[in-house]
C-alpha positions as CSV (number, residue, x, y, z in Angstrom):
1,M,-33.0,192.4,-31.5
2,K,-34.0,192.1,-35.1
3,S,-36.8,194.6,-34.5
4,K,-34.5,197.0,-33.1
5,A,-32.0,196.8,-36.0
6,L,-34.9,197.2,-38.4
7,K,-36.2,200.2,-36.6
8,S,-32.8,201.8,-36.4
9,F,-32.2,201.3,-40.3
10,L,-35.5,202.6,-41.3
11,T,-34.9,205.7,-39.1
12,V,-31.5,206.1,-40.4
13,A,-32.9,205.4,-44.1
14,F,-35.7,207.8,-43.6
15,V,-33.6,210.7,-42.3
16,I,-30.9,210.2,-45.2
17,F,-33.4,209.8,-48.1
18,P,-36.4,211.9,-47.3
19,F,-39.7,211.6,-49.3
20,T,-41.2,214.4,-50.9
21,A,-44.7,215.5,-49.5
22,Q,-46.1,216.4,-52.7
23,A,-48.3,219.1,-51.3
24,Y,-48.8,222.7,-52.5
25,I,-48.3,225.6,-49.9
26,G,-50.3,228.6,-51.6
27,P,-49.9,232.2,-51.0
28,G,-52.8,232.2,-48.6
29,M,-50.9,229.8,-46.2
30,A,-47.6,231.9,-46.4
31,G,-49.5,234.9,-45.7
32,S,-50.9,233.3,-42.4
33,V,-47.7,231.9,-41.4
34,I,-46.0,235.4,-41.8
35,A,-49.1,236.9,-39.8
36,T,-48.8,234.5,-37.1
37,V,-45.0,234.9,-36.6
38,V,-45.5,238.8,-36.7
39,G,-48.4,238.3,-34.2
40,L,-46.4,236.1,-31.9
41,V,-43.4,238.6,-31.9
42,A,-45.8,241.8,-31.3
43,A,-47.4,239.8,-28.4
44,F,-44.1,239.1,-26.7
45,F,-43.1,242.8,-27.0
46,L,-46.4,243.9,-25.9
47,A,-46.5,241.7,-22.7
48,L,-43.0,242.9,-22.2
49,F,-44.0,246.5,-22.4
50,G,-47.0,246.1,-20.3
51,I,-45.1,244.4,-17.4
52,L,-42.2,247.1,-17.3
53,Y,-44.4,250.3,-18.1
54,Y,-45.9,250.8,-14.9
55,P,-43.0,250.6,-12.5
56,I,-40.8,252.9,-14.8
57,K,-43.8,255.3,-14.9
58,R,-44.2,255.4,-11.4
59,A,-40.4,255.9,-11.0
60,F,-40.1,259.0,-13.1
61,K,-43.4,260.0,-11.4
62,N,-41.6,259.8,-8.0
63,K,-38.5,261.4,-9.3
64,R,-40.4,264.5,-10.8
65,K,-42.3,264.8,-7.6
66,K,-39.1,264.9,-5.7
67,E,-37.6,267.3,-7.8
68,S,-40.8,269.7,-7.8
69,E,-40.8,269.5,-3.7
70,G,-37.1,270.9,-3.9
71,T,-37.9,273.6,-6.0
72,V,-41.2,274.8,-4.4
73,E,-39.7,274.7,-0.8
74,K,-36.9,277.2,-2.3
75,S,-39.4,279.5,-3.9
76,Q,-41.8,279.9,-1.3
77,P,-41.9,283.3,0.4
78,T,-40.8,283.6,3.9
79,N,-42.3,285.9,6.5
80,E,-38.9,287.2,7.9
81,P,-38.8,291.1,7.0
82,E,-36.2,292.1,4.6
83,N,-33.4,294.7,5.5
């Protein structure tokens, strides 16, 4: 019981009164953090683009193919003589 109460007290004390780390984060570290975040965001959007690009491209290609087939049928000459 006492150890559980002590652990709870210490946890609350450390949360309420945090200690300073006394660490220096220089511009090199900040640059690497920014580059990592930008890289993760870019990787996410490139992966999304890579997954969605081919099906969308195929749908547009099929749509164009169907439209061009419809215009080719109309513009082909017929063998019927004109009056």
